[in-house]
N, CA and C atoms as a LAMMPS dump frame, in Angstrom:
ITEM: TIMESTEP
0
ITEM: NUMBER OF ATOMS
447
ITEM: BOX BOUNDS ff ff ff
-5.0000000000000000e+02 5.0000000000000000e+02
-5.0000000000000000e+02 5.0000000000000000e+02
-5.0000000000000000e+02 5.0000000000000000e+02
ITEM: ATOMS id mol type element x y z
1 1 1 N -83.635 -145.013 -388.297
2 1 2 C -84.555 -146.056 -387.877
3 1 3 C -85.917 -145.42 -387.625
4 2 1 N -86.963 -146.046 -388.098
5 2 2 C -88.315 -145.511 -387.957
6 2 3 C -88.928 -145.942 -386.627
7 3 1 N -89.752 -145.046 -386.083
8 3 2 C -90.482 -145.374 -384.847
9 3 3 C -91.969 -145.372 -385.149
10 4 1 N -92.695 -146.318 -384.561
11 4 2 C -94.141 -146.407 -384.791
12 4 3 C -94.847 -145.341 -383.963
13 5 1 N -95.784 -144.648 -384.608
14 5 2 C -96.523 -143.578 -383.948
15 5 3 C -97.922 -144.058 -383.576
16 6 1 N -98.589 -144.773 -384.491
17 6 2 C -99.938 -145.28 -384.241
18 6 3 C -100.071 -146.669 -384.851
19 7 1 N -100.75 -147.569 -384.13
20 7 2 C -100.966 -148.926 -384.64
21 7 3 C -102.33 -148.969 -385.327
22 8 1 N -102.31 -149.212 -386.628
23 8 2 C -103.558 -149.257 -387.401
24 8 3 C -103.78 -150.616 -388.042
25 9 1 N -102.716 -151.387 -388.282
26 9 2 C -102.767 -152.73 -388.881
27 9 3 C -103.617 -152.777 -390.149
28 10 1 N -103.291 -151.926 -391.103
29 10 2 C -104.024 -151.851 -392.374
30 10 3 C -103.552 -152.967 -393.297
31 11 1 N -104.503 -153.63 -393.966
32 11 2 C -104.185 -154.621 -394.987
33 11 3 C -104.218 -153.89 -396.328
34 12 1 N -103.088 -153.856 -396.998
35 12 2 C -102.992 -153.106 -398.25
36 12 3 C -103.545 -153.898 -399.426
37 13 1 N -104.111 -153.156 -400.391
38 13 2 C -104.589 -153.752 -401.64
39 13 3 C -103.73 -153.228 -402.779
40 14 1 N -103.583 -154.028 -403.821
41 14 2 C -102.79 -153.594 -404.971
42 14 3 C -103.514 -152.472 -405.709
43 15 1 N -102.72 -151.53 -406.264
44 15 2 C -103.282 -150.44 -407.064
45 15 3 C -103.708 -149.237 -406.253
46 16 1 N -103.45 -149.227 -404.953
47 16 2 C -103.821 -148.101 -404.098
48 16 3 C -102.58 -147.516 -403.432
49 17 1 N -102.57 -146.201 -403.267
50 17 2 C -101.487 -145.5 -402.591
51 17 3 C -101.991 -145.1 -401.208
52 18 1 N -101.314 -145.568 -400.162
53 18 2 C -101.713 -145.28 -398.785
54 18 3 C -100.83 -144.164 -398.229
55 19 1 N -101.451 -143.182 -397.575
56 19 2 C -100.7 -142.043 -397.054
57 19 3 C -101.403 -141.451 -395.837
58 20 1 N -100.71 -140.548 -395.152
59 20 2 C -101.257 -139.842 -393.996
60 20 3 C -101.764 -138.493 -394.499
61 21 1 N -103.057 -138.21 -394.343
62 21 2 C -103.603 -136.959 -394.872
63 21 3 C -103.351 -135.787 -393.921
64 22 1 N -103.874 -134.61 -394.279
65 22 2 C -103.631 -133.389 -393.513
66 22 3 C -104.135 -133.473 -392.07
67 23 1 N -105.198 -134.21 -391.869
68 23 2 C -105.792 -134.305 -390.528
69 23 3 C -105.108 -135.352 -389.655
70 24 1 N -104.186 -136.121 -390.239
71 24 2 C -103.472 -137.151 -389.484
72 24 3 C -104.119 -138.508 -389.568
73 25 1 N -105.08 -138.696 -390.5
74 25 2 C -105.746 -139.976 -390.693
75 25 3 C -105.132 -140.702 -391.885
76 26 1 N -105.291 -142.031 -391.925
77 26 2 C -104.765 -142.815 -393.038
78 26 3 C -105.794 -142.815 -394.16
79 27 1 N -105.355 -142.419 -395.362
80 27 2 C -106.218 -142.394 -396.536
81 27 3 C -105.569 -143.181 -397.654
82 28 1 N -106.34 -143.435 -398.686
83 28 2 C -105.789 -144.107 -399.854
84 28 3 C -106.372 -143.5 -401.112
85 29 1 N -105.578 -143.547 -402.209
86 29 2 C -105.994 -143.02 -403.511
87 29 3 C -105.609 -144.025 -404.577
88 30 1 N -106.405 -144.078 -405.631
89 30 2 C -106.143 -145.006 -406.738
90 30 3 C -104.898 -144.537 -407.479
91 31 1 N -103.961 -145.472 -407.718
92 31 2 C -102.715 -145.111 -408.404
93 31 3 C -102.939 -145.044 -409.906
94 32 1 N -102.268 -144.069 -410.542
95 32 2 C -102.319 -143.926 -411.996
96 32 3 C -101.277 -144.857 -412.594
97 33 1 N -101.664 -145.649 -413.551
98 33 2 C -100.736 -146.584 -414.183
99 33 3 C -100.803 -146.453 -415.7
100 34 1 N -99.67 -146.49 -416.34
101 34 2 C -99.595 -146.562 -417.805
102 34 3 C -99.986 -145.301 -418.536
103 35 1 N -100.077 -144.161 -417.874
104 35 2 C -100.353 -142.897 -418.544
105 35 3 C -101.726 -142.809 -419.171
106 36 1 N -102.671 -143.605 -418.711
107 36 2 C -104.03 -143.548 -419.258
108 36 3 C -104.795 -142.368 -418.693
109 37 1 N -106.108 -142.479 -418.712
110 37 2 C -106.94 -141.412 -418.173
111 37 3 C -106.775 -141.348 -416.654
112 38 1 N -106.761 -140.127 -416.092
113 38 2 C -106.64 -140.029 -414.638
114 38 3 C -107.902 -140.552 -413.946
115 39 1 N -107.694 -141.148 -412.782
116 39 2 C -108.799 -141.728 -412.036
117 39 3 C -109.724 -140.638 -411.509
118 40 1 N -111.027 -140.864 -411.62
119 40 2 C -111.993 -139.876 -411.138
120 40 3 C -112.43 -140.162 -409.708
121 41 1 N -111.872 -141.22 -409.099
122 41 2 C -112.253 -141.544 -407.724
123 41 3 C -111.548 -140.612 -406.749
124 42 1 N -112.272 -140.215 -405.712
125 42 2 C -111.71 -139.338 -404.691
126 42 3 C -110.959 -140.189 -403.674
127 43 1 N -109.995 -139.582 -402.958
128 43 2 C -109.294 -140.343 -401.916
129 43 3 C -110.272 -140.848 -400.862
130 44 1 N -110.024 -142.058 -400.375
131 44 2 C -110.907 -142.668 -399.376
132 44 3 C -110.229 -142.673 -398.009
133 45 1 N -111.003 -142.439 -396.97
134 45 2 C -110.5 -142.503 -395.604
135 45 3 C -110.496 -143.974 -395.185
136 46 1 N -109.333 -144.481 -394.747
137 46 2 C -109.208 -145.88 -394.358
138 46 3 C -109.437 -146.026 -392.856
139 47 1 N -108.663 -145.309 -392.043
140 47 2 C -108.823 -145.326 -390.574
141 47 3 C -108.511 -143.959 -390.01
142 48 1 N -109.115 -143.678 -388.873
143 48 2 C -108.833 -142.424 -388.183
144 48 3 C -107.702 -142.686 -387.202
145 49 1 N -106.551 -142.086 -387.463
146 49 2 C -105.396 -142.28 -386.589
147 49 3 C -105.191 -141.065 -385.69
148 50 1 N -105.489 -139.864 -386.201
149 50 2 C -105.354 -138.632 -385.422
150 50 3 C -103.924 -138.346 -384.996
151 51 1 N -102.963 -138.521 -385.909
152 51 2 C -101.547 -138.314 -385.604
153 51 3 C -101.219 -136.825 -385.668
154 52 1 N -100.544 -136.301 -384.645
155 52 2 C -100.07 -134.914 -384.643
156 52 3 C -98.673 -134.924 -385.242
157 53 1 N -98.49 -134.123 -386.286
158 53 2 C -97.195 -134.098 -386.975
159 53 3 C -96.227 -133.116 -386.316
160 54 1 N -94.943 -133.448 -386.383
161 54 2 C -93.879 -132.568 -385.911
162 54 3 C -92.991 -132.206 -387.091
163 55 1 N -92.412 -131.01 -387.048
164 55 2 C -91.507 -130.587 -388.112
165 55 3 C -90.238 -131.428 -388.092
166 56 1 N -89.696 -131.693 -389.288
167 56 2 C -88.442 -132.431 -389.4
168 56 3 C -88.602 -133.933 -389.447
169 57 1 N -89.843 -134.437 -389.473
170 57 2 C -90.08 -135.878 -389.537
171 57 3 C -90.89 -136.231 -390.778
172 58 1 N -90.629 -137.411 -391.325
173 58 2 C -91.348 -137.94 -392.471
174 58 3 C -92.28 -139.036 -391.967
175 59 1 N -93.573 -138.901 -392.236
176 59 2 C -94.576 -139.871 -391.778
177 59 3 C -94.988 -140.761 -392.939
178 60 1 N -95.124 -142.071 -392.663
179 60 2 C -95.5 -143.018 -393.71
180 60 3 C -96.182 -144.227 -393.08
181 61 1 N -96.777 -145.071 -393.93
182 61 2 C -97.415 -146.307 -393.474
183 61 3 C -96.402 -147.42 -393.75
184 62 1 N -95.962 -148.115 -392.711
185 62 2 C -94.923 -149.139 -392.871
186 62 3 C -95.509 -150.454 -393.382
187 63 1 N -94.656 -151.472 -393.536
188 63 2 C -95.117 -152.737 -394.128
189 63 3 C -96.074 -153.517 -393.235
190 64 1 N -96.107 -153.204 -391.949
191 64 2 C -97.072 -153.841 -391.049
192 64 3 C -98.445 -153.166 -391.107
193 65 1 N -98.511 -152.003 -391.789
194 65 2 C -99.772 -151.268 -391.89
195 65 3 C -99.943 -150.254 -390.772
196 66 1 N -98.877 -149.933 -390.048
197 66 2 C -98.93 -148.961 -388.957
198 66 3 C -98.315 -147.638 -389.408
199 67 1 N -98.678 -146.546 -388.724
200 67 2 C -98.123 -145.229 -389.042
201 67 3 C -96.771 -145.125 -388.341
202 68 1 N -95.743 -144.778 -389.12
203 68 2 C -94.392 -144.656 -388.574
204 68 3 C -93.808 -143.312 -388.997
205 69 1 N -92.729 -142.917 -388.314
206 69 2 C -92.055 -141.678 -388.681
207 69 3 C -90.556 -141.868 -388.57
208 70 1 N -89.826 -141.087 -389.365
209 70 2 C -88.369 -141.097 -389.325
210 70 3 C -87.874 -139.681 -389.536
211 71 1 N -86.679 -139.383 -389.036
212 71 2 C -86.117 -138.042 -389.17
213 71 3 C -85.764 -137.798 -390.625
214 72 1 N -86.105 -136.611 -391.132
215 72 2 C -85.827 -136.292 -392.533
216 72 3 C -84.341 -136.078 -392.751
217 73 1 N -83.85 -136.58 -393.872
218 73 2 C -82.443 -136.37 -394.236
219 73 3 C -82.34 -134.985 -394.861
220 74 1 N -81.473 -134.178 -394.306
221 74 2 C -81.254 -132.821 -394.815
222 74 3 C -79.815 -132.674 -395.256
223 75 1 N -79.605 -131.874 -396.278
224 75 2 C -78.245 -131.61 -396.739
225 75 3 C -77.592 -130.582 -395.837
226 76 1 N -76.328 -130.778 -395.557
227 76 2 C -75.573 -129.79 -394.798
228 76 3 C -76.015 -129.734 -393.35
229 77 1 N -75.837 -128.58 -392.743
230 77 2 C -76.192 -128.41 -391.343
231 77 3 C -77.645 -128.015 -391.199
232 78 1 N -78.154 -128.157 -389.985
233 78 2 C -79.542 -127.772 -389.731
234 78 3 C -79.659 -126.26 -389.861
235 79 1 N -80.742 -125.806 -390.441
236 79 2 C -80.931 -124.377 -390.667
237 79 3 C -81.934 -123.813 -389.69
238 80 1 N -81.726 -122.588 -389.319
239 80 2 C -82.65 -121.924 -388.408
240 80 3 C -83.848 -121.399 -389.178
241 81 1 N -84.989 -121.298 -388.491
242 81 2 C -86.182 -120.755 -389.142
243 81 3 C -86.032 -119.258 -389.374
244 82 1 N -85.553 -118.538 -388.346
245 82 2 C -85.369 -117.094 -388.485
246 82 3 C -83.894 -116.804 -388.616
247 83 1 N -83.562 -115.969 -389.562
248 83 2 C -82.159 -115.642 -389.769
249 83 3 C -81.834 -114.351 -389.029
250 84 1 N -80.7 -114.338 -388.355
251 84 2 C -80.284 -113.15 -387.624
252 84 3 C -79.75 -112.125 -388.613
253 85 1 N -80.149 -110.878 -388.442
254 85 2 C -79.685 -109.833 -389.349
255 85 3 C -78.333 -109.322 -388.889
256 86 1 N -77.483 -109.06 -389.844
257 86 2 C -76.172 -108.522 -389.529
258 86 3 C -76.265 -107.014 -389.383
259 87 1 N -75.434 -106.476 -388.491
260 87 2 C -75.371 -105.025 -388.345
261 87 3 C -74.683 -104.462 -389.578
262 88 1 N -75.152 -103.331 -390.097
263 88 2 C -74.516 -102.777 -391.298
264 88 3 C -73.072 -102.374 -391.013
265 89 1 N -72.223 -102.522 -392.004
266 89 2 C -70.807 -102.201 -391.845
267 89 3 C -70.637 -100.702 -391.62
268 90 1 N -69.7 -100.355 -390.731
269 90 2 C -69.459 -98.936 -390.431
270 90 3 C -68.701 -98.299 -391.579
271 91 1 N -69.014 -97.03 -391.805
272 91 2 C -68.314 -96.301 -392.849
273 91 3 C -67.039 -95.708 -392.28
274 92 1 N -66.044 -95.615 -393.133
275 92 2 C -64.776 -95.049 -392.691
276 92 3 C -64.915 -93.535 -392.596
277 93 1 N -64.294 -92.98 -391.626
278 93 2 C -64.386 -91.532 -391.437
279 93 3 C -63.489 -90.818 -392.425
280 94 1 N -63.746 -89.531 -392.616
281 94 2 C -62.988 -88.729 -393.572
282 94 3 C -61.536 -88.58 -393.137
283 95 1 N -61.284 -88.564 -391.847
284 95 2 C -59.914 -88.415 -391.347
285 95 3 C -59.059 -89.597 -391.758
286 96 1 N -59.6 -90.78 -391.71
287 96 2 C -58.84 -91.961 -392.083
288 96 3 C -58.561 -91.982 -393.582
289 97 1 N -59.493 -91.483 -394.37
290 97 2 C -59.32 -91.478 -395.814
291 97 3 C -58.17 -90.585 -396.242
292 98 1 N -58.03 -89.433 -395.611
293 98 2 C -56.972 -88.507 -396.002
294 98 3 C -55.608 -88.985 -395.532
295 99 1 N -55.549 -89.805 -394.516
296 99 2 C -54.281 -90.281 -393.973
297 99 3 C -53.589 -91.272 -394.901
298 100 1 N -54.333 -91.893 -395.79
299 100 2 C -53.746 -92.868 -396.705
300 100 3 C -52.848 -92.19 -397.72
301 101 1 N -51.784 -92.888 -398.096
302 101 2 C -50.895 -92.367 -399.12
303 101 3 C -51.511 -92.627 -400.479
304 102 1 N -51.368 -91.637 -401.324
305 102 2 C -51.873 -91.803 -402.675
306 102 3 C -50.767 -92.373 -403.535
307 103 1 N -51.037 -93.455 -404.201
308 103 2 C -50.051 -94.073 -405.081
309 103 3 C -50.51 -93.903 -406.517
310 104 1 N -49.539 -93.645 -407.377
311 104 2 C -49.863 -93.463 -408.789
312 104 3 C -50.197 -94.819 -409.394
313 105 1 N -51.273 -94.853 -410.078
314 105 2 C -51.663 -96.106 -410.721
315 105 3 C -50.965 -96.239 -412.056
316 106 1 N -50.53 -97.426 -412.325
317 106 2 C -49.894 -97.686 -413.602
318 106 3 C -50.968 -97.934 -414.646
319 107 1 N -50.694 -97.438 -415.846
320 107 2 C -51.633 -97.673 -416.932
321 107 3 C -51.478 -99.114 -417.392
322 108 1 N -52.57 -99.767 -417.684
323 108 2 C -52.448 -101.148 -418.155
324 108 3 C -51.768 -101.2 -419.514
325 109 1 N -50.961 -102.2 -419.716
326 109 2 C -50.237 -102.36 -420.979
327 109 3 C -51.223 -102.59 -422.11
328 110 1 N -50.888 -101.992 -423.253
329 110 2 C -51.767 -102.137 -424.417
330 110 3 C -51.739 -103.583 -424.873
331 111 1 N -52.888 -104.12 -425.103
332 111 2 C -52.969 -105.516 -425.511
333 111 3 C -52.84 -105.637 -427.019
334 112 1 N -52.106 -106.621 -427.421
335 112 2 C -51.973 -106.869 -428.85
336 112 3 C -53.166 -107.689 -429.307
337 113 1 N -53.705 -107.308 -430.437
338 113 2 C -54.84 -108.055 -430.968
339 113 3 C -54.319 -109.307 -431.663
340 114 1 N -54.926 -110.395 -431.337
341 114 2 C -54.514 -111.667 -431.929
342 114 3 C -55.13 -111.799 -433.305
343 115 1 N -54.273 -112.104 -434.262
344 115 2 C -54.773 -112.3 -435.62
345 115 3 C -55.138 -113.754 -435.815
346 116 1 N -56.163 -113.956 -436.594
347 116 2 C -56.566 -115.323 -436.898
348 116 3 C -55.592 -115.926 -437.901
349 117 1 N -55.246 -117.18 -437.659
350 117 2 C -54.342 -117.863 -438.565
351 117 3 C -55.061 -118.169 -439.874
352 118 1 N -54.339 -117.956 -440.951
353 118 2 C -54.918 -118.223 -442.264
354 118 3 C -54.963 -119.731 -442.482
355 119 1 N -56.105 -120.2 -442.891
356 119 2 C -56.236 -121.625 -443.165
357 119 3 C -56.08 -121.865 -444.65
358 120 1 N -56.014 -123.092 -445.054
359 120 2 C -55.809 -123.446 -446.451
360 120 3 C -57.031 -123.185 -447.319
361 121 1 N -58.113 -122.73 -446.708
362 121 2 C -59.337 -122.517 -447.482
363 121 3 C -59.279 -121.186 -448.233
364 122 1 N -59.912 -121.185 -449.385
365 122 2 C -60.011 -119.945 -450.146
366 122 3 C -61.226 -119.175 -449.667
367 123 1 N -61.125 -117.866 -449.788
368 123 2 C -62.261 -117.032 -449.414
369 123 3 C -63.368 -117.223 -450.436
370 124 1 N -64.583 -117.304 -449.94
371 124 2 C -65.721 -117.46 -450.842
372 124 3 C -66.015 -116.102 -451.462
373 125 1 N -65.977 -116.043 -452.763
374 125 2 C -66.27 -114.777 -453.446
375 125 3 C -67.674 -114.858 -453.995
376 126 1 N -68.345 -113.754 -453.859
377 126 2 C -69.722 -113.698 -454.374
378 126 3 C -69.706 -113.198 -455.799
379 127 1 N -70.461 -113.858 -456.617
380 127 2 C -70.598 -113.385 -457.99
381 127 3 C -71.702 -112.349 -458.017
382 128 1 N -71.457 -111.282 -458.741
383 128 2 C -72.451 -110.219 -458.853
384 128 3 C -73.6 -110.721 -459.712
385 129 1 N -74.827 -110.415 -459.301
386 129 2 C -75.956 -110.87 -460.116
387 129 3 C -75.947 -110.184 -461.477
388 130 1 N -76.406 -110.907 -462.45
389 130 2 C -76.441 -110.366 -463.812
390 130 3 C -77.46 -109.256 -463.892
391 131 1 N -77.047 -108.192 -464.554
392 131 2 C -77.946 -107.051 -464.706
393 131 3 C -78.712 -107.203 -466.008
394 132 1 N -79.912 -106.662 -465.963
395 132 2 C -80.736 -106.698 -467.171
396 132 3 C -80.149 -105.749 -468.208
397 133 1 N -80.395 -106.066 -469.411
398 133 2 C -79.889 -105.229 -470.502
399 133 3 C -80.521 -103.851 -470.432
400 134 1 N -79.661 -102.852 -470.524
401 134 2 C -80.153 -101.47 -470.486
402 134 3 C -79.677 -100.751 -471.737
403 135 1 N -80.066 -99.542 -471.849
404 135 2 C -79.658 -98.777 -473.034
405 135 3 C -78.152 -98.532 -472.998
406 136 1 N -77.568 -98.209 -474.114
407 136 2 C -76.126 -98.04 -474.257
408 136 3 C -75.536 -97.022 -473.279
409 137 1 N -76.041 -95.805 -473.179
410 137 2 C -75.406 -94.819 -472.3
411 137 3 C -75.443 -95.265 -470.825
412 138 1 N -76.521 -95.882 -470.393
413 138 2 C -76.629 -96.333 -469.007
414 138 3 C -75.636 -97.457 -468.743
415 139 1 N -75.424 -98.345 -469.712
416 139 2 C -74.495 -99.451 -469.555
417 139 3 C -73.071 -98.931 -469.429
418 140 1 N -72.713 -97.921 -470.17
419 140 2 C -71.375 -97.352 -470.092
420 140 3 C -71.107 -96.798 -468.701
421 141 1 N -72.101 -96.11 -468.134
422 141 2 C -71.939 -95.54 -466.799
423 141 3 C -71.769 -96.65 -465.759
424 142 1 N -72.518 -97.71 -465.895
425 142 2 C -72.456 -98.812 -464.949
426 142 3 C -71.092 -99.493 -464.997
427 143 1 N -70.529 -99.685 -466.208
428 143 2 C -69.229 -100.33 -466.318
429 143 3 C -68.13 -99.41 -465.806
430 144 1 N -68.285 -98.123 -466
431 144 2 C -67.299 -97.169 -465.503
432 144 3 C -67.271 -97.186 -463.982
433 145 1 N -68.431 -97.251 -463.371
434 145 2 C -68.506 -97.306 -461.918
435 145 3 C -67.865 -98.595 -461.392
436 146 1 N -68.102 -99.681 -462.071
437 146 2 C -67.546 -100.973 -461.655
438 146 3 C -66.024 -100.973 -461.739
439 147 1 N -65.461 -100.32 -462.742
440 147 2 C -63.999 -100.25 -462.899
441 147 3 C -63.365 -99.44 -461.777
442 148 1 N -64.035 -98.393 -461.331
443 148 2 C -63.504 -97.537 -460.276
444 148 3 C -63.376 -98.307 -458.965
445 149 1 N -64.27 -99.201 -458.739
446 149 2 C -64.276 -99.977 -457.47
447 149 3 C -63.14 -100.901 -457.488
């Protein structure tokens, strides 16, 4: 539920956005509509309210034209501004380390590699590009090499 902070009784006009500025006064700015050119008008001061803001509250101009505030909705629990530092964890002493029993570690079992299932598709074979005609002795060598492969 919102509580009224200052009574200003502002009469609103269409096309203007009314808000509480940094100094706590009520101002208004021309609203951008339809993605056209941005308005070159500067925000106008409507009334001097002089509202002091508190953390955790949302300030707005209600339908009566007065300045009102409501508690901000926050997710989860309230958070502290300063976080307490934790003490660093203590290290275990050498005496405690030697007291532990040493257990032999088992080697992990060898994993079998999964083979891909053969599908009904044929493997795409590439055709070798045609070679330009060469002299007889060079062609013989090329065909001999191809046969070996």
